[in-house]
VEXDREN-2710 file (C-alpha; in Angstrom, 1 decimal):
% VEXDREN-2710
k/r/px/py/pz
1/MET/67.2/106.1/89.9
2/LYS/70.6/107.6/89.5
3/ALA/73.4/105.2/88.6
4/VAL/76.9/105.1/87.1
5/GLN/77.0/103.1/83.9
6/ILE/79.6/102.4/81.2
7/GLU/78.7/101.7/77.6
8/GLU/82.3/101.1/76.4
9/PHE/85.3/99.7/78.2
10/GLY/88.0/102.0/79.3
11/GLY/89.4/104.1/82.2
12/PRO/87.6/106.5/84.5
13/GLU/86.6/108.6/81.6
14/VAL/84.0/106.0/80.5
15/LEU/82.0/106.3/83.8
16/ARG/78.7/108.1/83.1
17/HIS/76.3/109.4/85.8
18/LEU/72.8/108.7/84.4
19/GLU/69.1/108.4/85.1
20/LEU/68.1/104.8/84.6
21/PRO/64.9/102.7/85.3
22/ASP/64.6/101.3/88.8
23/PRO/65.6/97.6/88.9
24/GLU/62.8/95.0/89.0
25/PRO/63.3/92.3/91.6
26/GLY/63.3/88.7/90.3
27/GLU/62.1/85.7/92.2
28/GLY/63.7/85.6/95.7
29/GLU/65.2/89.1/95.2
30/VAL/64.7/92.3/97.3
31/ILE/65.3/95.9/96.3
32/VAL/67.9/97.6/98.5
33/ASP/67.9/101.3/98.8
34/VAL/71.7/101.9/98.7
35/ALA/73.2/104.1/101.4
36/ARG/76.8/103.5/100.4
37/SER/78.5/101.7/97.5
38/GLY/82.0/100.3/98.0
39/ILE/84.8/101.0/95.6
40/ASN/87.4/98.3/94.9
41/PHE/90.4/98.1/92.7
42/ALA/88.7/95.3/90.9
43/ASP/86.1/97.8/89.7
44/THR/88.9/99.5/87.7
45/HIS/89.6/96.1/86.0
46/ALA/85.9/95.6/85.4
47/THR/85.5/98.9/83.5
48/ARG/88.4/97.9/81.3
49/ASN/87.3/94.3/81.0
50/ASP/90.8/93.1/81.7
51/TYR/90.4/91.0/84.9
52/LEU/89.3/87.5/85.8
53/ALA/85.6/87.7/85.0
54/GLU/84.3/88.6/81.5
55/GLN/82.1/91.7/81.6
56/ALA/79.2/92.7/79.3
57/LEU/78.0/96.1/78.3
58/PRO/76.2/98.2/79.4
59/LEU/77.6/97.7/82.9
60/ILE/76.9/99.3/86.2
61/PRO/80.0/98.6/88.2
62/GLY/80.2/98.0/91.9
63/ALA/80.4/94.8/93.9
64/GLU/79.2/95.8/97.4
65/VAL/76.6/98.0/99.1
66/SER/75.1/98.8/102.4
67/GLY/71.5/100.1/102.7
68/ARG/67.9/99.3/103.7
69/THR/65.3/96.9/102.5
70/PRO/61.7/98.1/102.0
71/ASP/60.7/96.7/105.4
72/GLY/63.4/98.8/107.1
73/ARG/66.2/96.2/107.7
74/ARG/69.8/97.5/107.6
75/VAL/71.8/95.2/105.3
76/ALA/75.0/94.8/103.4
77/ALA/75.6/92.6/100.3
78/ILE/78.2/91.5/97.9
79/LEU/77.1/91.7/94.2
80/GLY/78.3/90.6/90.8
81/SER/77.8/94.1/89.6
82/GLY/75.3/97.0/89.9
83/GLY/76.5/98.6/93.1
84/TYR/77.1/102.1/91.8
85/ALA/73.4/103.0/91.9
86/GLN/70.7/104.3/94.2
87/LYS/68.8/100.9/94.1
88/VAL/69.9/97.4/93.5
89/ALA/68.1/94.0/93.3
90/VAL/69.8/91.5/95.6
91/SER/68.9/87.8/96.4
92/GLU/67.4/87.6/99.8
93/SER/69.8/84.8/100.7
94/TRP/72.8/87.1/100.1
95/LEU/71.7/89.9/102.4
96/VAL/73.8/90.3/105.5
97/PRO/72.2/91.9/108.6
98/VAL/74.2/94.9/109.9
99/PRO/74.5/95.3/113.7
100/ASP/73.2/98.6/115.1
101/GLU/76.8/99.4/116.3
102/VAL/78.1/99.4/112.7
103/ASP/77.2/102.4/110.5
104/ASP/76.6/102.4/106.8
105/ASP/80.1/103.5/105.9
106/ARG/81.8/100.7/107.8
107/ALA/79.2/98.1/106.6
108/ALA/79.9/98.9/103.0
109/ALA/83.6/99.0/103.6
110/LEU/83.9/95.8/105.5
111/LEU/82.2/93.0/103.7
112/LEU/84.2/92.4/100.5
113/GLN/87.6/93.6/101.7
114/GLY/87.1/92.2/105.2
115/LEU/86.4/88.7/103.8
116/THR/89.3/89.0/101.5
117/ALA/91.7/90.1/104.3
118/MET/90.5/87.2/106.6
119/ALA/90.9/84.6/103.9
120/LEU/94.3/85.9/102.9
121/VAL/95.7/86.0/106.4
122/ARG/94.1/82.9/107.8
123/ARG/93.2/80.5/105.1
124/CYS/95.8/81.2/102.4
125/ALA/98.9/82.5/104.3
126/ARG/98.1/80.4/107.3
127/ILE/100.0/82.9/109.4
128/GLU/101.0/81.7/112.9
129/ALA/102.2/83.5/116.0
130/GLY/105.8/84.5/115.8
131/GLU/106.0/84.5/112.0
132/THR/106.6/87.6/109.9
133/ILE/104.1/88.7/107.2
134/LEU/104.7/91.4/104.5
135/ILE/101.5/93.1/103.4
136/GLU/101.3/95.1/100.1
137/ALA/99.1/98.2/99.9
138/ALA/98.9/98.1/103.7
139/ALA/97.1/101.5/103.9
140/GLY/94.3/100.4/101.6
141/GLY/91.0/98.8/102.5
142/THR/92.1/95.2/102.3
143/GLY/95.6/95.9/103.5
144/SER/94.6/97.9/106.6
145/LEU/92.3/95.1/107.7
146/SER/95.0/92.5/107.0
147/VAL/97.5/94.3/109.2
148/GLN/95.1/94.2/112.1
149/LEU/94.1/90.5/111.6
150/ALA/97.7/89.4/111.3
151/LYS/98.6/91.3/114.5
152/ARG/95.7/89.6/116.3
153/ALA/97.2/86.3/115.1
154/GLY/100.5/87.1/116.8
155/ALA/102.5/87.8/113.7
156/LYS/105.2/90.4/113.1
157/VAL/103.8/92.7/110.4
158/ILE/105.7/94.7/107.8
159/GLY/103.5/97.0/105.7
160/LEU/104.3/98.4/102.2
161/ALA/102.9/101.8/101.4
162/SER/103.8/104.6/99.0
163/SER/103.9/107.7/101.3
164/GLU/104.9/108.8/104.7
165/GLU/101.3/109.5/105.6
166/LYS/100.2/106.1/104.6
167/ARG/103.0/104.4/106.4
168/ALA/102.1/106.3/109.6
169/LEU/98.6/105.0/109.3
170/VAL/99.8/101.5/108.9
171/GLU/102.0/101.7/111.9
172/ARG/99.1/103.2/114.0
173/LEU/97.0/100.1/113.0
174/GLY/99.7/97.9/114.5
175/ALA/102.4/97.2/111.9
176/ASP/105.9/96.6/113.5
177/ALA/107.7/98.2/110.5
178/THR/106.9/99.8/107.1
179/VAL/108.7/100.0/103.8
180/ASP/108.3/102.5/100.9
181/SER/106.6/100.4/98.2
182/ARG/108.4/102.5/95.6
183/SER/111.8/101.7/96.8
184/GLU/114.4/101.2/94.1
185/ASP/115.7/98.1/96.0
186/LEU/112.6/96.6/97.4
187/LYS/114.0/93.3/98.4
188/GLU/116.8/94.8/100.5
189/GLU/114.4/97.2/102.2
190/ILE/112.1/94.3/103.1
191/LEU/115.0/92.4/104.6
192/ALA/116.3/95.4/106.5
193/ALA/112.8/95.9/108.0
194/ASN/113.0/92.3/109.2
195/ASP/116.4/92.5/110.8
196/GLY/118.1/90.9/107.8
197/GLU/115.8/87.9/107.8
198/ARG/113.5/86.7/105.1
199/VAL/109.7/86.8/105.7
200/ASP/107.4/83.9/106.2
201/ALA/104.4/85.2/104.2
202/VAL/103.6/87.9/101.6
203/LEU/100.2/89.3/100.6
204/HIS/100.8/90.5/97.1
205/MET/98.5/92.5/94.7
206/SER/100.7/94.6/92.5
207/GLY/102.4/92.3/90.0
208/GLY/105.5/93.4/88.0
209/ASP/108.9/93.8/89.5
210/ALA/107.5/93.8/93.1
211/PHE/106.5/90.2/92.6
212/ASP/110.1/89.2/91.9
213/ALA/111.5/91.2/94.8
214/GLU/109.0/89.8/97.3
215/LEU/109.3/86.2/96.1
216/SER/113.1/86.4/96.6
217/ALA/112.6/87.9/100.1
218/LEU/110.4/84.9/101.1
219/ALA/111.9/82.4/103.5
220/PRO/112.0/78.6/103.1
221/LEU/108.5/77.2/103.7
222/GLY/107.2/80.7/103.0
223/ARG/103.8/81.5/101.4
224/MET/103.1/84.2/98.9
225/VAL/99.4/84.9/98.3
226/VAL/98.5/86.7/95.1
227/PHE/95.2/88.5/95.2
228/GLY/95.6/91.1/92.5
229/ILE/97.6/92.4/89.5
230/ALA/97.2/96.2/90.0
231/SER/100.1/97.0/87.6
232/ARG/98.6/94.6/85.0
233/GLU/102.1/93.1/84.6
234/GLN/101.9/89.4/85.1
235/ARG/104.7/87.1/86.1
236/GLU/105.6/83.5/85.6
237/VAL/107.1/81.3/88.3
238/SER/109.9/78.7/88.0
239/THR/108.9/75.4/89.5
240/ALA/112.6/74.7/90.2
241/ALA/112.8/77.9/92.2
242/LEU/109.8/76.9/94.2
243/LEU/111.4/73.5/94.9
244/ARG/114.8/75.0/95.8
245/GLY/113.2/77.4/98.3
246/SER/110.4/75.2/99.5
247/LYS/108.1/78.2/98.7
248/SER/104.5/78.4/97.9
249/VAL/102.7/80.8/95.5
250/ILE/99.0/80.8/96.1
251/GLY/96.3/82.6/94.2
252/PHE/93.1/83.9/95.7
253/TRP/89.9/85.2/94.1
254/LEU/87.0/86.0/96.5
255/VAL/84.4/84.5/94.1
256/HIS/85.5/81.0/95.1
257/LEU/85.1/81.7/98.8
258/LEU/81.6/83.1/98.2
259/LEU/80.7/79.8/96.6
260/ARG/81.5/78.1/99.9
261/ARG/78.7/79.6/102.1
262/GLU/79.5/77.3/105.0
263/VAL/83.0/78.9/105.1
264/ALA/82.1/82.5/104.3
265/ALA/79.1/82.9/106.6
266/PRO/81.0/82.4/109.9
267/MET/83.8/84.7/108.7
268/ILE/81.2/87.5/107.9
269/ALA/79.6/87.1/111.4
270/GLU/83.1/87.3/113.0
271/LEU/84.0/90.4/111.0
272/PHE/80.9/92.4/111.9
273/GLY/81.1/91.3/115.5
274/ALA/84.7/92.5/115.8
275/VAL/83.8/95.9/114.3
276/ALA/80.8/96.2/116.5
277/THR/82.9/95.7/119.6
278/GLY/85.7/97.9/118.5
279/GLU/88.3/95.1/118.1
280/LEU/88.7/95.8/114.4
281/GLU/89.0/99.3/112.9
282/VAL/87.6/100.0/109.4
283/THR/89.5/102.8/107.8
284/VAL/87.3/104.9/105.5
285/GLY/89.5/107.0/103.2
286/GLY/86.8/109.0/101.5
287/VAL/83.2/109.2/100.6
288/TYR/82.6/110.6/97.1
289/PRO/79.3/111.7/95.5
290/LEU/78.0/109.1/93.1
291/SER/78.4/111.7/90.4
292/ASP/82.1/111.8/91.2
293/ALA/82.8/108.1/90.6
294/ALA/85.2/108.9/87.8
295/ARG/87.3/111.1/90.1
296/ALA/87.3/108.3/92.8
297/HIS/88.7/105.9/90.3
298/GLU/91.3/108.4/89.2
299/ASP/92.4/108.9/92.8
300/LEU/92.5/105.2/93.5
301/VAL/94.5/104.3/90.5
302/GLY/96.8/107.2/91.2
303/ARG/97.5/106.0/94.7
304/ARG/96.3/109.2/96.2
305/THR/94.1/107.5/98.7
306/SER/94.2/105.4/101.8
307/GLY/91.6/103.2/103.5
308/LYS/88.3/102.3/101.9
309/LEU/86.7/104.5/99.3
310/LEU/82.9/104.8/99.1
311/LEU/80.2/106.4/97.0
312/ASP/77.2/108.2/98.3
313/PRO/74.3/107.6/95.9
314/SER/72.3/110.4/97.3
315/SER/74.5/113.0/95.6
END
């Protein structure tokens, strides 16, 4: 099979398009012929080995796929790794049936980032009708779904995005206001977008100075949910500042939700149902040939994309 593998840690330049042996299924596993592989920002951390889970070499990146089983079932799956390939071995218990109304692109784009978005908005931020939520990277895969889920919950949504084109997409998806994520005075721009008021919740994934600006723009009893460190610049939080502002800073890593099957399974079913009926729009920003995985990573890190990025293993 064709696959993308790394034999040393680094940036997009370490991704190699190779011919590798087909995977052998273990006990309880099924081989999935991959139609689409999802690309996530976490993949760029995995190839550098600088994120939450320790990686081992050689490594085939990729945490989600859509495709078909040998008996013809259309499925999607979240993986530990191995998704950037034409075939992957998946535990039968982790296969998710894909409705006929949901194509391969949307199936691969929805599972990981849809679960993340739903957990961020509902379980972590606990957003309620009438509250205001600020969403970072609102034109991206997780962000664009979070915008829609927050609007369905009755919230006022402010989206951060780095270009006029991206901000227009965010507003089309339902955001009430947008802010340039590269603003020199991000806090003031956020407050201005909310009529001078602080916000009730923040979905944060960038780290660095944006963390400080957004935490200071958080209202009393507000919740900031951290689900990434894209800038790789970590921040520390003063407990006194949390007390003075009655603020919460919450971390979220999807791995822990996946360990709670009784929580994740109903969320997955709801997500696919909402996409099948047209209630939730999955924004696919681009489908790259598997051989162009390095370019896809370059575009993602360079903020040149919007929506969900996918790989086509057939090319």
